[in-house]
TORTOR-966744 format. One line per 10 residues: number of its first residue (from 0); their letters; for each residue x, y, z of C-alpha. Coordinates in steps of 0.02 Angstrom, whole numbers, plus 50000, padded with zeros to 5 digits. Example, Ala and Ser with C-alpha at 12.3 -4.5 7.8 and 13.67 -1.06 7.14 Angstrom:
0) as) 50615 49775 50390 ~ 50684 49947 50357;
This chain:
0) mripfidnkk) 54329 56565 53677 ~ 54466 56423 53732 ~ 54535 56462 53902 ~ 54709 56388 53922 ~ 54746 56265 54058 ~ 54560 56240 54085 ~ 54518 56180 53900 ~ 54681 56087 53892 ~ 54643 55907 53964 ~ 54823 55868 53997;
10) yfsmphtfvl) 54812 56002 54144 ~ 54701 55870 54217 ~ 54790 55698 54203 ~ 54838 55602 54350 ~ 54976 55697 54430 ~ 55149 55617 54435 ~ 55184 55566 54606 ~ 55323 55694 54633 ~ 55199 55830 54605 ~ 55081 55744 54723;
20) lvflvlvagf) 55223 55748 54856 ~ 55288 55929 54820 ~ 55091 55986 54837 ~ 55075 55880 55009 ~ 55232 55968 55052 ~ 55152 56136 55004 ~ 54995 56087 55101 ~ 55107 56039 55268 ~ 55182 56215 55251 ~ 55025 56305 55237;
30) ltyiipagef) 54965 56193 55381 ~ 55115 56261 55492 ~ 55000 56425 55487 ~ 54850 56365 55528 ~ 54884 56227 55660 ~ 54935 56305 55829 ~ 55127 56236 55867 ~ 55122 56141 56038 ~ 55237 55994 56105 ~ 55216 55850 56224;
40) nrvkdaagrm) 55336 55801 56363 ~ 55431 55634 56322 ~ 55515 55504 56431 ~ 55602 55341 56380 ~ 55486 55185 56423 ~ 55550 55020 56475 ~ 55612 54955 56303 ~ 55709 55121 56279 ~ 55587 55210 56185 ~ 55550 55408 56181;
50) vivpgtfhlv) 55366 55408 56217 ~ 55229 55520 56247 ~ 55173 55568 56420 ~ 54990 55587 56413 ~ 54897 55753 56470 ~ 55068 55857 56435 ~ 55010 55927 56286 ~ 55066 56114 56285 ~ 55070 56259 56168 ~ 55241 56351 56083;
60) asnplplyev) 55301 56477 56000 ~ 55235 56448 55810 ~ 55357 56439 55663 ~ 55276 56440 55500 ~ 55361 56393 55328 ~ 55409 56536 55224 ~ 55361 56480 55050 ~ 55546 56501 54973 ~ 55622 56368 55098 ~ 55516 56231 55013;
70) plklfkglmk) 55665 56172 54898 ~ 55779 56168 55058 ~ 55671 56080 55155 ~ 55658 55956 54998 ~ 55843 55918 55016 ~ 55823 55924 55208 ~ 55699 55777 55203 ~ 55806 55684 55055 ~ 55972 55694 55183 ~ 55869 55646 55354;
80) aadvvyfvii) 55808 55493 55249 ~ 55973 55464 55189 ~ 56004 55280 55240 ~ 55841 55225 55191 ~ 55853 55311 55012 ~ 56030 55219 55004 ~ 55970 55054 55083 ~ 55831 55059 54941 ~ 55949 55094 54800 ~ 56069 54951 54860;
90) iggafeiitk) 55915 54828 54885 ~ 55866 54877 54698 ~ 56035 54826 54631 ~ 56046 54681 54722 ~ 55888 54613 54660 ~ 55921 54654 54485 ~ 56062 54548 54473 ~ 55984 54399 54575 ~ 55832 54426 54447 ~ 55957 54415 54293;
100) temiaaftgr) 56030 54251 54347 ~ 55862 54173 54281 ~ 55851 54086 54444 ~ 55673 54142 54462 ~ 55610 54131 54295 ~ 55681 53958 54294 ~ 55603 53895 54445 ~ 55432 53961 54398 ~ 55453 53897 54222 ~ 55484 53725 54309;
110) maralrgreg) 55314 53741 54401 ~ 55214 53805 54273 ~ 55274 53635 54180 ~ 55227 53534 54320 ~ 55048 53578 54353 ~ 54982 53573 54185 ~ 54822 53466 54193 ~ 54803 53513 54368 ~ 54691 53681 54364 ~ 54619 53675 54521;
120) wvvpiflsaf) 54796 53698 54591 ~ 54883 53815 54479 ~ 54801 53979 54556 ~ 54832 53941 54733 ~ 55004 53877 54691 ~ 55042 54022 54587 ~ 54989 54145 54710 ~ 55089 54056 54841 ~ 55245 54068 54750 ~ 55238 54244 54702;
130) svggftmgms) 55183 54296 54866 ~ 55357 54257 54925 ~ 55427 54363 54819 ~ 55318 54499 54886 ~ 55357 54458 55069 ~ 55543 54435 55058 ~ 55615 54565 54924 ~ 55450 54675 54903 ~ 55436 54617 54739 ~ 55328 54735 54629;
140) nevlvfipig) 55382 54788 54456 ~ 55474 54624 54436 ~ 55311 54515 54415 ~ 55298 54607 54240 ~ 55424 54482 54173 ~ 55307 54328 54232 ~ 55123 54399 54175 ~ 55144 54310 54007 ~ 55188 54162 54090 ~ 55040 54165 54191;
150) ilmarslgfd) 54917 54210 54034 ~ 55006 54060 53946 ~ 54961 53945 54088 ~ 54787 54011 54119 ~ 54741 53992 53939 ~ 54798 53803 53916 ~ 54681 53763 54052 ~ 54546 53858 53969 ~ 54550 54006 54086 ~ 54550 54193 54019;
160) vltgtamvll) 54684 54319 54002 ~ 54626 54405 54167 ~ 54655 54250 54267 ~ 54839 54218 54214 ~ 54885 54408 54256 ~ 54772 54415 54422 ~ 54868 54253 54495 ~ 55034 54317 54463 ~ 54988 54501 54520 ~ 54884 54454 54659;
170) gahagftagl) 55008 54341 54725 ~ 55136 54467 54736 ~ 55028 54609 54811 ~ 54974 54466 54943 ~ 55150 54430 54994 ~ 55167 54613 54994 ~ 55055 54663 55105 ~ 55094 54525 55246 ~ 55269 54588 55220 ~ 55345 54454 55325;
180) mnpfgvgiaq) 55533 54507 55280 ~ 55490 54653 55179 ~ 55632 54773 55201 ~ 55533 54913 55106 ~ 55383 54920 55198 ~ 55374 54806 55355 ~ 55553 54836 55384 ~ 55571 55032 55380 ~ 55402 55043 55472 ~ 55456 54938 55622;
190) aiaqvplfsg) 55612 55031 55626 ~ 55527 55210 55640 ~ 55419 55155 55771 ~ 55538 55075 55855 ~ 55498 54891 55861 ~ 55617 54743 55833 ~ 55635 54714 55667 ~ 55524 54598 55584 ~ 55442 54541 55741 ~ 55260 54500 55731;
200) mwlraamlvv) 55281 54398 55593 ~ 55178 54261 55658 ~ 55021 54361 55651 ~ 55042 54438 55459 ~ 55086 54253 55427 ~ 54909 54216 55469 ~ 54852 54363 55377 ~ 54937 54313 55215 ~ 54855 54132 55239 ~ 54686 54205 55233;
210) llittsiyil) 54724 54335 55113 ~ 54797 54198 54984 ~ 54638 54064 55028 ~ 54518 54204 55007 ~ 54612 54268 54841 ~ 54634 54091 54772 ~ 54429 54057 54797 ~ 54396 54230 54710 ~ 54501 54193 54562 ~ 54447 54018 54549;
220) ryaykvkadp) 54260 54057 54549 ~ 54276 54175 54389 ~ 54397 54070 54304 ~ 54296 53904 54314 ~ 54143 54028 54256 ~ 54243 54076 54117 ~ 54299 53902 54072 ~ 54120 53830 54064 ~ 54060 53990 53938 ~ 54206 54105 53875;
230) aksilsdlte) 54075 54233 53846 ~ 54067 54265 54012 ~ 54240 54341 54023 ~ 54251 54518 54073 ~ 54367 54531 53908 ~ 54269 54429 53811 ~ 54245 54580 53688 ~ 54408 54616 53656 ~ 54469 54492 53527 ~ 54654 54573 53515;
240) inevdekaav) 54701 54536 53709 ~ 54680 54353 53693 ~ 54851 54349 53591 ~ 55009 54352 53694 ~ 55178 54350 53642 ~ 55227 54173 53647 ~ 55425 54226 53637 ~ 55415 54327 53816 ~ 55329 54166 53889 ~ 55466 54063 53863;
250) lpnlkphhya) 55563 54020 54020 ~ 55740 53944 54040 ~ 55775 53778 54092 ~ 55844 53738 54251 ~ 56034 53732 54268 ~ 56169 53692 54398 ~ 56196 53891 54441 ~ 56003 53914 54473 ~ 56021 53795 54618 ~ 56172 53884 54681;
260) vlaivvsgla) 56098 54052 54681 ~ 55955 53991 54749 ~ 56044 53919 54895 ~ 56133 54094 54912 ~ 55943 54174 54925 ~ 55899 54072 55042 ~ 56056 54067 55159 ~ 56047 54261 55153 ~ 55876 54271 55191 ~ 55896 54143 55331;
270) gllygvtakk) 56039 54252 55390 ~ 55932 54400 55378 ~ 55813 54335 55505 ~ 55948 54273 55633 ~ 56040 54440 55603 ~ 55878 54536 55644 ~ 55819 54455 55783 ~ 55972 54392 55856 ~ 56107 54507 55827 ~ 55971 54668 55819;
280) wwidemaalf) 56029 54717 55629 ~ 55977 54878 55552 ~ 55999 54953 55394 ~ 56201 54949 55384 ~ 56192 54754 55402 ~ 56053 54729 55291 ~ 56116 54831 55156 ~ 56289 54747 55164 ~ 56193 54566 55176 ~ 56092 54598 55021;
290) ltmgvlsgfv) 56238 54681 54924 ~ 56334 54512 54961 ~ 56198 54403 54899 ~ 56178 54486 54746 ~ 56361 54484 54697 ~ 56377 54326 54761 ~ 56226 54262 54651 ~ 56308 54350 54491 ~ 56472 54278 54524 ~ 56402 54101 54525;
300) agftpnqvar) 56286 54121 54384 ~ 56458 54168 54272 ~ 56446 54344 54259 ~ 56611 54451 54248 ~ 56641 54590 54388 ~ 56615 54706 54249 ~ 56428 54633 54208 ~ 56398 54631 54386 ~ 56433 54807 54421 ~ 56332 54865 54268;
310) ifiegakgii) 56193 54754 54310 ~ 56205 54820 54486 ~ 56196 54999 54388 ~ 56041 54945 54304 ~ 55938 54893 54457 ~ 55979 55043 54563 ~ 55926 55151 54400 ~ 55761 55061 54413 ~ 55746 55088 54600 ~ 55794 55285 54605;
320) fgalvvgfar) 55622 55337 54594 ~ 55552 55255 54746 ~ 55720 55302 54822 ~ 55672 55485 54790 ~ 55508 55467 54844 ~ 55557 55398 55025 ~ 55659 55581 55043 ~ 55505 55693 54962 ~ 55394 55598 55085 ~ 55496 55635 55242;
330) tiivvfedgk) 55505 55812 55181 ~ 55323 55821 55241 ~ 55373 55767 55437 ~ 55523 55874 55410 ~ 55405 56033 55385 ~ 55294 55965 55522 ~ 55447 55950 55648 ~ 55525 56122 55588 ~ 55339 56206 55610 ~ 55322 56130 55772;
340) ivdsiifyls) 55165 56061 55745 ~ 55196 55868 55746 ~ 55133 55844 55926 ~ 55001 55950 55870 ~ 54946 55825 55728 ~ 54968 55692 55865 ~ 54849 55789 55987 ~ 54715 55838 55876 ~ 54724 55666 55786 ~ 54707 55552 55946;
350) ssiaflpgil) 54592 55665 56035 ~ 54471 55647 55892 ~ 54500 55457 55860 ~ 54477 55452 56057 ~ 54281 55489 56047 ~ 54247 55333 55965 ~ 54205 55175 56067 ~ 54351 55075 56113 ~ 54345 54935 55996 ~ 54338 55080 55848;
360) qpigmyvvnv) 54496 55168 55892 ~ 54603 55040 55790 ~ 54483 55038 55644 ~ 54481 55240 55658 ~ 54674 55244 55627 ~ 54652 55097 55513 ~ 54541 55214 55396 ~ 54648 55335 55405 ~ 54801 55243 55333 ~ 54687 55186 55197;
370) iisliivsas) 54649 55351 55158 ~ 54826 55413 55138 ~ 54893 55269 55060 ~ 54776 55310 54906 ~ 54872 55467 54896 ~ 55072 55410 54948 ~ 55087 55250 54831 ~ 55266 55202 54896 ~ 55277 55102 55040 ~ 55456 55162 55126;
380) gmamatmpim) 55387 55338 55071 ~ 55227 55304 55159 ~ 55312 55237 55309 ~ 55426 55401 55301 ~ 55284 55512 55306 ~ 55152 55431 55432 ~ 55248 55323 55556 ~ 55322 55463 55657 ~ 55121 55522 55684 ~ 55051 55350 55700;
390) apvadllhit) 55158 55280 55818 ~ 55134 55404 55949 ~ 54947 55428 55931 ~ 54957 55222 55962 ~ 55031 55278 56111 ~ 54905 55399 56176 ~ 54772 55279 56123 ~ 54858 55114 56225 ~ 54860 55036 56057 ~ 55034 54950 56021;
400) rqtavlmfqc) 55147 55002 55906 ~ 55160 54838 55819 ~ 54965 54870 55789 ~ 54999 55030 55715 ~ 55132 54955 55595 ~ 54996 54810 55553 ~ 54876 54946 55514 ~ 55004 55042 55386 ~ 55056 54896 55318 ~ 54873 54821 55274;
410) adgmthvilp) 54823 54997 55206 ~ 54978 55030 55099 ~ 54988 54846 55015 ~ 54784 54821 54982 ~ 54771 54985 54902 ~ 54902 54937 54772 ~ 54769 54827 54684 ~ 54664 54976 54622 ~ 54770 55121 54621 ~ 54809 55196 54445;
420) tsaatmgala) 54964 55264 54505 ~ 55041 55104 54568 ~ 55196 55052 54427 ~ 55161 54855 54480 ~ 54988 54874 54433 ~ 54995 54972 54278 ~ 55152 54877 54216 ~ 55052 54699 54227 ~ 54894 54759 54141 ~ 54996 54856 54015;
430) aaripferwi) 55084 54675 53978 ~ 54930 54605 53984 ~ 54834 54726 53882 ~ 54685 54739 54009 ~ 54608 54898 53994 ~ 54617 54980 54177 ~ 54430 55002 54179 ~ 54396 54806 54155 ~ 54536 54765 54299 ~ 54425 54894 54411;
440) kwvwplffiw) 54266 54819 54375 ~ 54336 54652 54413 ~ 54453 54663 54562 ~ 54349 54811 54671 ~ 54239 54676 54769 ~ 54411 54582 54808 ~ 54480 54741 54856 ~ 54352 54787 55003 ~ 54369 54603 55050 ~ 54556 54633 55062;
450) igiggifvvi) 54515 54796 55167 ~ 54390 54708 55274 ~ 54498 54563 55318 ~ 54631 54686 55362 ~ 54521 54778 55484 ~ 54475 54618 55567 ~ 54672 54568 55596 ~ 54686 54752 55654 ~ 54549 54727 55799 ~ 54639 54551 55828;
460) ahaigyq) 54808 54630 55865 ~ 54720 54766 55978 ~ 54627 54629 56072 ~ 54783 54520 56110 ~ 54893 54670 56136 ~ 54994 54622 55974 ~ 55181 54632 56021;
């Protein structure tokens, strides 16, 4: 006898991110019936932030969530996160214009040609170059354009398809993890935690260097092993994978307008750094700056106003998924807030971690972040869902909020290399025609190395009172 739903394999496939988030909203609503409602007293600290007064937790009247209010809460979550949602959309449109100018592709092509015959430098330089895209504009799906280039470069040096894919994809992931000036991850998390935007960059820069060195060694060890004996490639039995679309790998030559676009982007990023540090910019000013960068880049590249508008809309459409994830993730906190259990979760979570020895407390918080990041793939969505809880937990455990942001950033960025729900990773593997199970077999030791590096930097951050 065939049982509907149970026998049909499609009901057991990997759930869509929105399905997961709505499920988490329902779980959050269920928790409002289970967890006692409570509150802490709060006061302003010397920096003007509202902080919890330890020892003031007390129970209050509960306010559980009726099931029929879930759609209302989803809309309320979108409205609560409206500034971030529109910020993400504007950045998506602006960076699409910059990408369409082919400035990034042209400079990548120039670099690839310059590195021929210097195979020992190819991997670290490619990793470093794509990390810049990761830590400035949060490059993720954009890496798909460069996968064929990485593959051609690797194969021309006697390496395999996986090496070419890894030196592009992992470079972007490493940069995203460090997030020196990444508005999607660090920017949003720091804003929620009420610490200065892009502050603490020096420690994240040090972590990026360690990630790049470690990843270079990991990739090169494998690449030279394959060069010496192609049969040792993890893809050696997949003959069709060694074909690559030569046309897709053709990059444009450098033209004068590419230098002009590069000057606009570099000037814009310098202005961003000045604005957030000296002028205390936030979303309004940053969105205006990114929009200006995108439009000016389009005009310098010779696009008409109509072309700029169409490309902007195309980029905005491409990022709308991530923007909606932000709002849906924010709904989880809306449900907790309306159910008056946010402070209760903070109290019980901090109390459980407080039982750990002092040096293990930040590690405990870090592990919690890693677990959550396996469920919520979007960086901005995870920031919206976790930082309103993790920042106060850090206060209670005498861990700096900057350290809490570092925990979030490491957990979110590092897990993307293994997640089948990561659009960037799965898209890159699809472009390279690498089976996901082969990628996991190769990358899982590096994933744990990355997680270990993150844990070490979290411990260092806690030890030095990272600000």
